[in-house]
PDB file as gemmi writes it, atoms N, CA and C in Angstrom:
CRYST1    1.000    1.000    1.000  90.00  90.00  90.00 P 1                      
ATOM      1  N   MET A   1     -65.550 -36.385 -38.356  1.00  0.00           N  
ATOM      2  CA  MET A   1     -64.411 -37.110 -38.451  1.00  0.00           C  
ATOM      3  C   MET A   1     -64.846 -38.460 -38.843  1.00  0.00           C  
ATOM      4  N   ALA A   2     -63.798 -39.451 -39.565  1.00  0.00           N  
ATOM      5  CA  ALA A   2     -64.215 -41.308 -39.657  1.00  0.00           C  
ATOM      6  C   ALA A   2     -63.531 -41.185 -38.146  1.00  0.00           C  
ATOM      7  N   LYS A   3     -63.930 -42.484 -37.835  1.00  0.00           N  
ATOM      8  CA  LYS A   3     -63.266 -42.731 -36.679  1.00  0.00           C  
ATOM      9  C   LYS A   3     -61.572 -43.666 -37.087  1.00  0.00           C  
ATOM     10  N   GLU A   4     -60.935 -43.043 -36.657  1.00  0.00           N  
ATOM     11  CA  GLU A   4     -59.624 -43.088 -36.952  1.00  0.00           C  
ATOM     12  C   GLU A   4     -58.417 -42.763 -35.707  1.00  0.00           C  
ATOM     13  N   LYS A   5     -57.388 -42.924 -35.189  1.00  0.00           N  
ATOM     14  CA  LYS A   5     -56.658 -42.646 -34.998  1.00  0.00           C  
ATOM     15  C   LYS A   5     -55.736 -41.248 -35.254  1.00  0.00           C  
ATOM     16  N   LEU A   6     -56.428 -40.237 -34.748  1.00  0.00           N  
ATOM     17  CA  LEU A   6     -55.752 -39.189 -35.101  1.00  0.00           C  
ATOM     18  C   LEU A   6     -54.695 -39.030 -34.366  1.00  0.00           C  
ATOM     19  N   PRO A   7     -53.431 -37.956 -34.888  1.00  0.00           N  
ATOM     20  CA  PRO A   7     -52.343 -37.835 -33.780  1.00  0.00           C  
ATOM     21  C   PRO A   7     -52.174 -37.013 -32.842  1.00  0.00           C  
ATOM     22  N   LYS A   8     -51.624 -36.593 -31.945  1.00  0.00           N  
ATOM     23  CA  LYS A   8     -52.280 -36.674 -30.419  1.00  0.00           C  
ATOM     24  C   LYS A   8     -51.675 -34.992 -30.726  1.00  0.00           C  
ATOM     25  N   GLN A   9     -51.275 -34.685 -31.631  1.00  0.00           N  
ATOM     26  CA  GLN A   9     -51.048 -32.973 -32.028  1.00  0.00           C  
ATOM     27  C   GLN A   9     -52.057 -32.295 -32.977  1.00  0.00           C  
ATOM     28  N   PHE A  10     -52.228 -32.752 -33.378  1.00  0.00           N  
ATOM     29  CA  PHE A  10     -54.624 -33.074 -34.076  1.00  0.00           C  
ATOM     30  C   PHE A  10     -55.506 -32.889 -32.638  1.00  0.00           C  
ATOM     31  N   LEU A  11     -55.269 -33.307 -32.181  1.00  0.00           N  
ATOM     32  CA  LEU A  11     -56.587 -33.462 -31.028  1.00  0.00           C  
ATOM     33  C   LEU A  11     -55.977 -32.841 -30.032  1.00  0.00           C  
ATOM     34  N   GLN A  12     -55.305 -31.795 -30.022  1.00  0.00           N  
ATOM     35  CA  GLN A  12     -54.749 -31.001 -29.100  1.00  0.00           C  
ATOM     36  C   GLN A  12     -55.631 -29.900 -29.411  1.00  0.00           C  
ATOM     37  N   ILE A  13     -54.873 -29.391 -30.554  1.00  0.00           N  
ATOM     38  CA  ILE A  13     -55.601 -28.023 -31.762  1.00  0.00           C  
ATOM     39  C   ILE A  13     -56.938 -28.294 -31.644  1.00  0.00           C  
ATOM     40  N   LYS A  14     -57.338 -29.403 -32.145  1.00  0.00           N  
ATOM     41  CA  LYS A  14     -59.007 -29.330 -32.244  1.00  0.00           C  
ATOM     42  C   LYS A  14     -59.327 -28.912 -30.631  1.00  0.00           C  
ATOM     43  N   LYS A  15     -58.852 -29.558 -29.542  1.00  0.00           N  
ATOM     44  CA  LYS A  15     -59.666 -29.059 -28.161  1.00  0.00           C  
ATOM     45  C   LYS A  15     -59.380 -27.378 -27.815  1.00  0.00           C  
ATOM     46  N   ARG A  16     -58.363 -27.409 -28.418  1.00  0.00           N  
ATOM     47  CA  ARG A  16     -58.119 -25.821 -27.570  1.00  0.00           C  
ATOM     48  C   ARG A  16     -58.949 -25.058 -29.008  1.00  0.00           C  
ATOM     49  N   HIS A  17     -59.240 -25.489 -30.074  1.00  0.00           N  
ATOM     50  CA  HIS A  17     -59.773 -24.491 -31.238  1.00  0.00           C  
ATOM     51  C   HIS A  17     -61.400 -25.329 -32.238  1.00  0.00           C  
ATOM     52  N   GLU A  18     -61.997 -25.535 -31.240  1.00  0.00           N  
ATOM     53  CA  GLU A  18     -63.169 -26.004 -31.157  1.00  0.00           C  
ATOM     54  C   GLU A  18     -64.113 -25.858 -31.737  1.00  0.00           C  
ATOM     55  N   LYS A  19     -64.289 -24.374 -32.094  1.00  0.00           N  
ATOM     56  CA  LYS A  19     -65.222 -23.905 -32.891  1.00  0.00           C  
ATOM     57  C   LYS A  19     -64.828 -23.328 -34.557  1.00  0.00           C  
ATOM     58  N   TYR A  20     -63.242 -23.406 -34.191  1.00  0.00           N  
ATOM     59  CA  TYR A  20     -62.847 -23.177 -35.688  1.00  0.00           C  
ATOM     60  C   TYR A  20     -62.563 -24.676 -36.602  1.00  0.00           C  
ATOM     61  N   PHE A  21     -62.282 -25.665 -35.766  1.00  0.00           N  
ATOM     62  CA  PHE A  21     -62.653 -26.991 -35.847  1.00  0.00           C  
ATOM     63  C   PHE A  21     -63.464 -27.176 -36.596  1.00  0.00           C  
ATOM     64  N   ASP A  22     -65.456 -26.776 -35.590  1.00  0.00           N  
ATOM     65  CA  ASP A  22     -66.356 -27.340 -36.403  1.00  0.00           C  
ATOM     66  C   ASP A  22     -66.995 -26.191 -37.462  1.00  0.00           C  
ATOM     67  N   ALA A  23     -66.495 -24.927 -37.716  1.00  0.00           N  
ATOM     68  CA  ALA A  23     -66.492 -24.355 -39.408  1.00  0.00           C  
ATOM     69  C   ALA A  23     -65.574 -24.993 -40.065  1.00  0.00           C  
ATOM     70  N   VAL A  24     -64.126 -25.493 -40.320  1.00  0.00           N  
ATOM     71  CA  VAL A  24     -63.786 -26.578 -41.307  1.00  0.00           C  
ATOM     72  C   VAL A  24     -64.281 -27.304 -41.950  1.00  0.00           C  
ATOM     73  N   GLU A  25     -64.627 -28.231 -41.029  1.00  0.00           N  
ATOM     74  CA  GLU A  25     -65.951 -29.462 -41.258  1.00  0.00           C  
ATOM     75  C   GLU A  25     -66.498 -29.150 -41.615  1.00  0.00           C  
ATOM     76  N   GLU A  26     -67.779 -28.006 -41.500  1.00  0.00           N  
ATOM     77  CA  GLU A  26     -68.721 -27.852 -41.958  1.00  0.00           C  
ATOM     78  C   GLU A  26     -68.535 -27.716 -43.331  1.00  0.00           C  
ATOM     79  N   LEU A  27     -67.022 -26.637 -43.469  1.00  0.00           N  
ATOM     80  CA  LEU A  27     -66.914 -26.137 -45.365  1.00  0.00           C  
ATOM     81  C   LEU A  27     -66.613 -27.497 -46.103  1.00  0.00           C  
ATOM     82  N   GLY A  28     -65.919 -28.076 -45.294  1.00  0.00           N  
ATOM     83  CA  GLY A  28     -66.176 -29.446 -46.298  1.00  0.00           C  
ATOM     84  C   GLY A  28     -67.085 -30.801 -46.521  1.00  0.00           C  
ATOM     85  N   LYS A  29     -68.067 -30.701 -45.732  1.00  0.00           N  
ATOM     86  CA  LYS A  29     -69.116 -31.218 -46.275  1.00  0.00           C  
ATOM     87  C   LYS A  29     -69.808 -29.699 -47.064  1.00  0.00           C  
ATOM     88  N   VAL A  30     -69.693 -29.023 -47.013  1.00  0.00           N  
ATOM     89  CA  VAL A  30     -70.642 -28.352 -48.095  1.00  0.00           C  
ATOM     90  C   VAL A  30     -70.063 -28.379 -49.104  1.00  0.00           C  
ATOM     91  N   VAL A  31     -68.416 -28.030 -48.877  1.00  0.00           N  
ATOM     92  CA  VAL A  31     -68.467 -27.966 -50.645  1.00  0.00           C  
ATOM     93  C   VAL A  31     -68.946 -29.297 -51.264  1.00  0.00           C  
ATOM     94  N   LYS A  32     -68.550 -30.666 -50.551  1.00  0.00           N  
ATOM     95  CA  LYS A  32     -69.507 -31.906 -50.809  1.00  0.00           C  
ATOM     96  C   LYS A  32     -70.408 -31.252 -51.856  1.00  0.00           C  
ATOM     97  N   GLN A  33     -71.155 -31.089 -50.694  1.00  0.00           N  
ATOM     98  CA  GLN A  33     -72.301 -30.963 -51.788  1.00  0.00           C  
ATOM     99  C   GLN A  33     -72.622 -30.484 -52.667  1.00  0.00           C  
ATOM    100  N   GLU A  34     -72.214 -29.305 -52.679  1.00  0.00           N  
ATOM    101  CA  GLU A  34     -72.142 -28.120 -53.817  1.00  0.00           C  
ATOM    102  C   GLU A  34     -72.038 -28.743 -55.716  1.00  0.00           C  
ATOM    103  N   GLY A  35     -71.110 -29.916 -55.381  1.00  0.00           N  
ATOM    104  CA  GLY A  35     -70.902 -30.434 -57.038  1.00  0.00           C  
ATOM    105  C   GLY A  35     -71.227 -31.895 -57.165  1.00  0.00           C  
ATOM    106  N   PRO A  36     -71.262 -31.817 -58.610  1.00  0.00           N  
ATOM    107  CA  PRO A  36     -72.190 -33.627 -59.138  1.00  0.00           C  
ATOM    108  C   PRO A  36     -70.701 -35.293 -58.374  1.00  0.00           C  
ATOM    109  N   LEU A  37     -69.849 -34.537 -58.216  1.00  0.00           N  
ATOM    110  CA  LEU A  37     -68.804 -35.615 -57.661  1.00  0.00           C  
ATOM    111  C   LEU A  37     -68.728 -36.196 -56.739  1.00  0.00           C  
ATOM    112  N   ASP A  38     -68.915 -37.919 -57.180  1.00  0.00           N  
ATOM    113  CA  ASP A  38     -68.879 -38.620 -55.859  1.00  0.00           C  
ATOM    114  C   ASP A  38     -67.823 -38.855 -55.211  1.00  0.00           C  
ATOM    115  N   GLU A  39     -68.429 -39.554 -53.877  1.00  0.00           N  
ATOM    116  CA  GLU A  39     -66.933 -39.097 -52.620  1.00  0.00           C  
ATOM    117  C   GLU A  39     -65.674 -40.153 -53.167  1.00  0.00           C  
ATOM    118  N   LYS A  40     -65.936 -41.423 -53.729  1.00  0.00           N  
ATOM    119  CA  LYS A  40     -64.679 -41.369 -54.060  1.00  0.00           C  
ATOM    120  C   LYS A  40     -63.812 -40.700 -55.216  1.00  0.00           C  
ATOM    121  N   THR A  41     -64.567 -39.956 -55.565  1.00  0.00           N  
ATOM    122  CA  THR A  41     -63.502 -38.720 -56.512  1.00  0.00           C  
ATOM    123  C   THR A  41     -63.262 -37.785 -56.015  1.00  0.00           C  
ATOM    124  N   ALA A  42     -63.969 -37.325 -54.960  1.00  0.00           N  
ATOM    125  CA  ALA A  42     -63.906 -36.065 -53.879  1.00  0.00           C  
ATOM    126  C   ALA A  42     -62.189 -36.191 -52.869  1.00  0.00           C  
ATOM    127  N   GLN A  43     -62.417 -37.728 -52.532  1.00  0.00           N  
ATOM    128  CA  GLN A  43     -61.373 -38.239 -51.576  1.00  0.00           C  
ATOM    129  C   GLN A  43     -59.550 -38.461 -52.569  1.00  0.00           C  
ATOM    130  N   LEU A  44     -60.077 -38.665 -54.086  1.00  0.00           N  
ATOM    131  CA  LEU A  44     -59.105 -38.708 -54.905  1.00  0.00           C  
ATOM    132  C   LEU A  44     -58.297 -37.312 -55.334  1.00  0.00           C  
ATOM    133  N   ILE A  45     -58.879 -36.831 -55.173  1.00  0.00           N  
ATOM    134  CA  ILE A  45     -58.661 -35.153 -55.597  1.00  0.00           C  
ATOM    135  C   ILE A  45     -58.185 -34.227 -54.744  1.00  0.00           C  
ATOM    136  N   GLN A  46     -58.552 -34.722 -53.288  1.00  0.00           N  
ATOM    137  CA  GLN A  46     -57.987 -33.979 -51.963  1.00  0.00           C  
ATOM    138  C   GLN A  46     -56.658 -34.962 -51.265  1.00  0.00           C  
ATOM    139  N   LEU A  47     -56.404 -36.093 -51.946  1.00  0.00           N  
ATOM    140  CA  LEU A  47     -55.587 -36.696 -52.137  1.00  0.00           C  
ATOM    141  C   LEU A  47     -54.305 -36.736 -52.713  1.00  0.00           C  
ATOM    142  N   ALA A  48     -54.704 -36.116 -54.029  1.00  0.00           N  
ATOM    143  CA  ALA A  48     -53.576 -35.568 -55.177  1.00  0.00           C  
ATOM    144  C   ALA A  48     -53.158 -34.652 -54.702  1.00  0.00           C  
ATOM    145  N   THR A  49     -54.252 -33.526 -53.646  1.00  0.00           N  
ATOM    146  CA  THR A  49     -53.720 -32.096 -53.484  1.00  0.00           C  
ATOM    147  C   THR A  49     -52.643 -32.311 -52.346  1.00  0.00           C  
ATOM    148  N   ALA A  50     -52.914 -32.810 -51.490  1.00  0.00           N  
ATOM    149  CA  ALA A  50     -52.533 -33.189 -49.819  1.00  0.00           C  
ATOM    150  C   ALA A  50     -50.870 -33.501 -50.733  1.00  0.00           C  
ATOM    151  N   ALA A  51     -50.769 -34.915 -51.472  1.00  0.00           N  
ATOM    152  CA  ALA A  51     -49.178 -35.094 -52.076  1.00  0.00           C  
ATOM    153  C   ALA A  51     -48.659 -34.122 -52.518  1.00  0.00           C  
ATOM    154  N   THR A  52     -49.012 -33.178 -53.462  1.00  0.00           N  
ATOM    155  CA  THR A  52     -48.282 -32.077 -53.727  1.00  0.00           C  
ATOM    156  C   THR A  52     -48.403 -30.483 -52.830  1.00  0.00           C  
ATOM    157  N   GLU A  53     -48.873 -31.013 -51.548  1.00  0.00           N  
ATOM    158  CA  GLU A  53     -48.525 -30.175 -50.733  1.00  0.00           C  
ATOM    159  C   GLU A  53     -47.233 -30.948 -50.184  1.00  0.00           C  
ATOM    160  N   ARG A  54     -46.787 -31.500 -49.894  1.00  0.00           N  
ATOM    161  CA  ARG A  54     -46.042 -32.892 -49.325  1.00  0.00           C  
ATOM    162  C   ARG A  54     -46.882 -32.528 -47.524  1.00  0.00           C  
ATOM    163  N   SER A  55     -48.138 -32.990 -47.659  1.00  0.00           N  
ATOM    164  CA  SER A  55     -48.383 -32.787 -46.512  1.00  0.00           C  
ATOM    165  C   SER A  55     -48.574 -34.421 -45.737  1.00  0.00           C  
ATOM    166  N   GLU A  56     -47.619 -35.102 -45.065  1.00  0.00           N  
ATOM    167  CA  GLU A  56     -47.654 -36.596 -44.672  1.00  0.00           C  
ATOM    168  C   GLU A  56     -49.076 -36.412 -44.350  1.00  0.00           C  
ATOM    169  N   GLY A  57     -49.527 -35.206 -43.518  1.00  0.00           N  
ATOM    170  CA  GLY A  57     -50.444 -35.986 -41.920  1.00  0.00           C  
ATOM    171  C   GLY A  57     -51.856 -35.880 -43.017  1.00  0.00           C  
ATOM    172  N   ALA A  58     -52.336 -35.263 -44.150  1.00  0.00           N  
ATOM    173  CA  ALA A  58     -53.478 -35.024 -45.304  1.00  0.00           C  
ATOM    174  C   ALA A  58     -53.187 -36.284 -46.149  1.00  0.00           C  
ATOM    175  N   VAL A  59     -52.035 -37.063 -46.521  1.00  0.00           N  
ATOM    176  CA  VAL A  59     -51.979 -37.967 -46.765  1.00  0.00           C  
ATOM    177  C   VAL A  59     -52.204 -39.085 -46.360  1.00  0.00           C  
ATOM    178  N   HIS A  60     -52.364 -39.637 -45.004  1.00  0.00           N  
ATOM    179  CA  HIS A  60     -52.656 -40.416 -44.405  1.00  0.00           C  
ATOM    180  C   HIS A  60     -54.893 -40.581 -43.911  1.00  0.00           C  
ATOM    181  N   SER A  61     -54.290 -38.928 -43.669  1.00  0.00           N  
ATOM    182  CA  SER A  61     -56.318 -38.585 -43.807  1.00  0.00           C  
ATOM    183  C   SER A  61     -56.417 -39.253 -45.111  1.00  0.00           C  
ATOM    184  N   HIS A  62     -56.751 -38.588 -45.951  1.00  0.00           N  
ATOM    185  CA  HIS A  62     -57.056 -38.670 -47.128  1.00  0.00           C  
ATOM    186  C   HIS A  62     -56.979 -40.102 -47.627  1.00  0.00           C  
ATOM    187  N   VAL A  63     -56.143 -40.690 -47.475  1.00  0.00           N  
ATOM    188  CA  VAL A  63     -55.723 -42.508 -47.509  1.00  0.00           C  
ATOM    189  C   VAL A  63     -56.947 -43.017 -46.670  1.00  0.00           C  
ATOM    190  N   ARG A  64     -56.892 -43.044 -45.764  1.00  0.00           N  
ATOM    191  CA  ARG A  64     -57.802 -43.724 -44.931  1.00  0.00           C  
ATOM    192  C   ARG A  64     -59.084 -43.287 -45.468  1.00  0.00           C  
ATOM    193  N   ARG A  65     -59.940 -41.890 -45.259  1.00  0.00           N  
ATOM    194  CA  ARG A  65     -61.327 -41.832 -45.969  1.00  0.00           C  
ATOM    195  C   ARG A  65     -61.566 -42.291 -47.296  1.00  0.00           C  
ATOM    196  N   ALA A  66     -60.294 -42.556 -48.478  1.00  0.00           N  
ATOM    197  CA  ALA A  66     -60.377 -42.791 -49.623  1.00  0.00           C  
ATOM    198  C   ALA A  66     -61.258 -44.222 -50.012  1.00  0.00           C  
ATOM    199  N   LEU A  67     -60.571 -45.510 -48.612  1.00  0.00           N  
ATOM    200  CA  LEU A  67     -60.325 -47.209 -48.671  1.00  0.00           C  
ATOM    201  C   LEU A  67     -61.842 -46.980 -47.935  1.00  0.00           C  
ATOM    202  N   GLU A  68     -62.559 -46.201 -46.829  1.00  0.00           N  
ATOM    203  CA  GLU A  68     -63.446 -45.848 -46.942  1.00  0.00           C  
ATOM    204  C   GLU A  68     -64.546 -45.922 -47.545  1.00  0.00           C  
ATOM    205  N   ALA A  69     -64.261 -44.837 -48.386  1.00  0.00           N  
ATOM    206  CA  ALA A  69     -65.039 -44.182 -49.637  1.00  0.00           C  
ATOM    207  C   ALA A  69     -65.536 -45.595 -50.427  1.00  0.00           C  
ATOM    208  N   GLY A  70     -64.679 -46.493 -50.592  1.00  0.00           N  
ATOM    209  CA  GLY A  70     -64.606 -47.760 -51.764  1.00  0.00           C  
ATOM    210  C   GLY A  70     -63.346 -47.411 -52.370  1.00  0.00           C  
ATOM    211  N   VAL A  71     -62.739 -46.895 -52.328  1.00  0.00           N  
ATOM    212  CA  VAL A  71     -61.276 -46.672 -52.842  1.00  0.00           C  
ATOM    213  C   VAL A  71     -60.564 -47.793 -52.880  1.00  0.00           C  
ATOM    214  N   THR A  72     -59.978 -48.276 -54.057  1.00  0.00           N  
ATOM    215  CA  THR A  72     -58.756 -49.694 -53.787  1.00  0.00           C  
ATOM    216  C   THR A  72     -58.103 -48.733 -53.341  1.00  0.00           C  
ATOM    217  N   PRO A  73     -56.652 -49.830 -53.357  1.00  0.00           N  
ATOM    218  CA  PRO A  73     -55.754 -49.596 -53.116  1.00  0.00           C  
ATOM    219  C   PRO A  73     -54.756 -49.129 -54.286  1.00  0.00           C  
ATOM    220  N   GLU A  74     -55.330 -50.023 -55.206  1.00  0.00           N  
ATOM    221  CA  GLU A  74     -54.417 -49.273 -56.727  1.00  0.00           C  
ATOM    222  C   GLU A  74     -55.365 -48.268 -56.990  1.00  0.00           C  
ATOM    223  N   GLU A  75     -56.264 -47.845 -57.356  1.00  0.00           N  
ATOM    224  CA  GLU A  75     -56.920 -46.677 -57.395  1.00  0.00           C  
ATOM    225  C   GLU A  75     -55.661 -45.597 -56.562  1.00  0.00           C  
ATOM    226  N   ILE A  76     -55.400 -45.463 -55.528  1.00  0.00           N  
ATOM    227  CA  ILE A  76     -54.822 -44.548 -54.394  1.00  0.00           C  
ATOM    228  C   ILE A  76     -53.466 -44.724 -55.378  1.00  0.00           C  
ATOM    229  N   TYR A  77     -52.837 -45.359 -55.571  1.00  0.00           N  
ATOM    230  CA  TYR A  77     -51.728 -45.482 -56.503  1.00  0.00           C  
ATOM    231  C   TYR A  77     -51.040 -44.627 -57.892  1.00  0.00           C  
ATOM    232  N   HIS A  78     -52.835 -45.055 -58.545  1.00  0.00           N  
ATOM    233  CA  HIS A  78     -52.758 -44.540 -59.443  1.00  0.00           C  
ATOM    234  C   HIS A  78     -53.134 -43.113 -59.169  1.00  0.00           C  
ATOM    235  N   THR A  79     -53.378 -42.659 -58.582  1.00  0.00           N  
ATOM    236  CA  THR A  79     -53.499 -41.245 -58.447  1.00  0.00           C  
ATOM    237  C   THR A  79     -52.537 -40.720 -58.113  1.00  0.00           C  
ATOM    238  N   MET A  80     -51.727 -41.165 -57.061  1.00  0.00           N  
ATOM    239  CA  MET A  80     -50.593 -40.551 -57.222  1.00  0.00           C  
ATOM    240  C   MET A  80     -49.540 -40.501 -58.380  1.00  0.00           C  
ATOM    241  N   ILE A  81     -49.149 -41.782 -58.434  1.00  0.00           N  
ATOM    242  CA  ILE A  81     -48.732 -41.365 -60.099  1.00  0.00           C  
ATOM    243  C   ILE A  81     -48.709 -40.530 -61.165  1.00  0.00           C  
ATOM    244  N   LEU A  82     -50.089 -40.546 -61.405  1.00  0.00           N  
ATOM    245  CA  LEU A  82     -51.047 -39.440 -62.173  1.00  0.00           C  
ATOM    246  C   LEU A  82     -50.022 -37.907 -62.237  1.00  0.00           C  
ATOM    247  N   VAL A  83     -49.418 -37.757 -60.870  1.00  0.00           N  
ATOM    248  CA  VAL A  83     -49.585 -36.374 -60.566  1.00  0.00           C  
ATOM    249  C   VAL A  83     -47.114 -36.444 -60.604  1.00  0.00           C  
ATOM    250  N   THR A  84     -47.473 -37.383 -61.531  1.00  0.00           N  
ATOM    251  CA  THR A  84     -45.648 -37.273 -61.332  1.00  0.00           C  
ATOM    252  C   THR A  84     -44.671 -35.694 -61.431  1.00  0.00           C  
ATOM    253  N   SER A  85     -45.610 -35.749 -63.001  1.00  0.00           N  
ATOM    254  CA  SER A  85     -45.510 -34.413 -64.134  1.00  0.00           C  
ATOM    255  C   SER A  85     -45.443 -33.088 -63.702  1.00  0.00           C  
ATOM    256  N   THR A  86     -46.175 -33.388 -62.861  1.00  0.00           N  
ATOM    257  CA  THR A  86     -46.383 -31.629 -61.414  1.00  0.00           C  
ATOM    258  C   THR A  86     -45.447 -32.099 -60.331  1.00  0.00           C  
ATOM    259  N   ILE A  87     -45.702 -32.730 -59.770  1.00  0.00           N  
ATOM    260  CA  ILE A  87     -44.720 -32.561 -58.401  1.00  0.00           C  
ATOM    261  C   ILE A  87     -43.648 -33.113 -58.592  1.00  0.00           C  
ATOM    262  N   GLY A  88     -43.275 -34.286 -59.559  1.00  0.00           N  
ATOM    263  CA  GLY A  88     -42.075 -34.983 -59.525  1.00  0.00           C  
ATOM    264  C   GLY A  88     -42.163 -35.882 -58.613  1.00  0.00           C  
ATOM    265  N   PHE A  89     -41.233 -36.570 -59.330  1.00  0.00           N  
ATOM    266  CA  PHE A  89     -40.542 -38.173 -58.975  1.00  0.00           C  
ATOM    267  C   PHE A  89     -40.148 -38.527 -57.603  1.00  0.00           C  
ATOM    268  N   PRO A  90     -39.628 -37.518 -56.800  1.00  0.00           N  
ATOM    269  CA  PRO A  90     -38.955 -37.991 -55.514  1.00  0.00           C  
ATOM    270  C   PRO A  90     -40.160 -37.590 -54.752  1.00  0.00           C  
ATOM    271  N   ASN A  91     -41.425 -36.555 -54.835  1.00  0.00           N  
ATOM    272  CA  ASN A  91     -42.355 -36.180 -54.009  1.00  0.00           C  
ATOM    273  C   ASN A  91     -43.448 -36.979 -54.484  1.00  0.00           C  
ATOM    274  N   VAL A  92     -43.401 -38.033 -55.395  1.00  0.00           N  
ATOM    275  CA  VAL A  92     -44.669 -39.199 -55.503  1.00  0.00           C  
ATOM    276  C   VAL A  92     -44.166 -39.999 -54.775  1.00  0.00           C  
ATOM    277  N   VAL A  93     -42.942 -40.241 -54.794  1.00  0.00           N  
ATOM    278  CA  VAL A  93     -42.698 -41.442 -54.215  1.00  0.00           C  
ATOM    279  C   VAL A  93     -42.449 -41.110 -52.753  1.00  0.00           C  
ATOM    280  N   ALA A  94     -42.292 -40.042 -52.033  1.00  0.00           N  
ATOM    281  CA  ALA A  94     -42.473 -39.583 -50.449  1.00  0.00           C  
ATOM    282  C   ALA A  94     -43.987 -39.694 -50.475  1.00  0.00           C  
ATOM    283  N   ALA A  95     -45.046 -39.500 -51.189  1.00  0.00           N  
ATOM    284  CA  ALA A  95     -46.661 -39.902 -51.160  1.00  0.00           C  
ATOM    285  C   ALA A  95     -46.703 -40.929 -50.756  1.00  0.00           C  
ATOM    286  N   LEU A  96     -46.442 -42.441 -51.739  1.00  0.00           N  
ATOM    287  CA  LEU A  96     -46.235 -43.464 -51.987  1.00  0.00           C  
ATOM    288  C   LEU A  96     -46.121 -44.031 -50.974  1.00  0.00           C  
ATOM    289  N   SER A  97     -45.334 -43.862 -50.017  1.00  0.00           N  
ATOM    290  CA  SER A  97     -44.523 -44.480 -48.944  1.00  0.00           C  
ATOM    291  C   SER A  97     -45.833 -43.936 -47.848  1.00  0.00           C  
ATOM    292  N   TRP A  98     -46.081 -42.347 -47.773  1.00  0.00           N  
ATOM    293  CA  TRP A  98     -46.933 -42.225 -46.843  1.00  0.00           C  
ATOM    294  C   TRP A  98     -48.457 -43.112 -47.021  1.00  0.00           C  
ATOM    295  N   ALA A  99     -48.892 -42.713 -48.003  1.00  0.00           N  
ATOM    296  CA  ALA A  99     -49.973 -43.829 -48.789  1.00  0.00           C  
ATOM    297  C   ALA A  99     -50.068 -45.436 -48.174  1.00  0.00           C  
ATOM    298  N   ASP A 100     -48.908 -46.063 -48.504  1.00  0.00           N  
ATOM    299  CA  ASP A 100     -48.514 -47.362 -47.524  1.00  0.00           C  
ATOM    300  C   ASP A 100     -48.833 -47.682 -46.324  1.00  0.00           C  
ATOM    301  N   ASP A 101     -48.234 -46.576 -45.415  1.00  0.00           N  
ATOM    302  CA  ASP A 101     -48.406 -46.274 -44.185  1.00  0.00           C  
ATOM    303  C   ASP A 101     -49.842 -46.832 -43.947  1.00  0.00           C  
ATOM    304  N   ILE A 102     -50.426 -46.345 -43.798  1.00  0.00           N  
ATOM    305  CA  ILE A 102     -52.378 -46.389 -44.005  1.00  0.00           C  
ATOM    306  C   ILE A 102     -52.502 -48.026 -44.699  1.00  0.00           C  
ATOM    307  N   ILE A 103     -52.013 -48.512 -46.089  1.00  0.00           N  
ATOM    308  CA  ILE A 103     -52.877 -49.704 -46.686  1.00  0.00           C  
ATOM    309  C   ILE A 103     -52.275 -50.693 -45.927  1.00  0.00           C  
ATOM    310  N   GLN A 104     -50.885 -50.651 -45.816  1.00  0.00           N  
ATOM    311  CA  GLN A 104     -50.495 -51.627 -44.911  1.00  0.00           C  
ATOM    312  C   GLN A 104     -50.664 -51.915 -44.203  1.00  0.00           C  
ATOM    313  N   ASN A 105     -50.926 -50.990 -43.142  1.00  0.00           N  
ATOM    314  CA  ASN A 105     -51.592 -51.107 -41.862  1.00  0.00           C  
ATOM    315  C   ASN A 105     -53.085 -51.330 -41.730  1.00  0.00           C  
ATOM    316  N   LYS A 106     -53.694 -51.098 -42.841  1.00  0.00           N  
ATOM    317  CA  LYS A 106     -55.000 -52.045 -43.304  1.00  0.00           C  
ATOM    318  C   LYS A 106     -55.265 -53.168 -43.451  1.00  0.00           C  
ATOM    319  N   LYS A 107     -54.090 -53.982 -44.005  1.00  0.00           N  
ATOM    320  CA  LYS A 107     -54.624 -55.408 -44.717  1.00  0.00           C  
ATOM    321  C   LYS A 107     -53.834 -56.100 -43.430  1.00  0.00           C  
ATOM    322  N   GLY A 108     -52.487 -55.206 -42.464  1.00  0.00           N  
ATOM    323  CA  GLY A 108     -52.348 -55.965 -41.431  1.00  0.00           C  
ATOM    324  C   GLY A 108     -53.167 -56.429 -40.156  1.00  0.00           C  
TER     325      GLY A 108                                                      
END                                                                             
């Protein structure tokens, strides 16, 4: 996992269930190797999925990872608004605000 400030609760669960987390991280690596998509595309897909799940933590994580993979803030915003007809405007606005939590922090 990238060097990022992880939520305290996440770290506690990871410590408590180390083998489980190792397996989940390995699964993430393997599925990315199984196809032709590049890291930027994979992160944008995972980001859109996190938005559909209304998972603030996952949106934060995938915005961080997307930026590290070279995705621009504009590409992140476009990814989010592309799912408007699927998840609805209020959900997109929430996801955009979570993305901004990370993007604005990186700029500052």
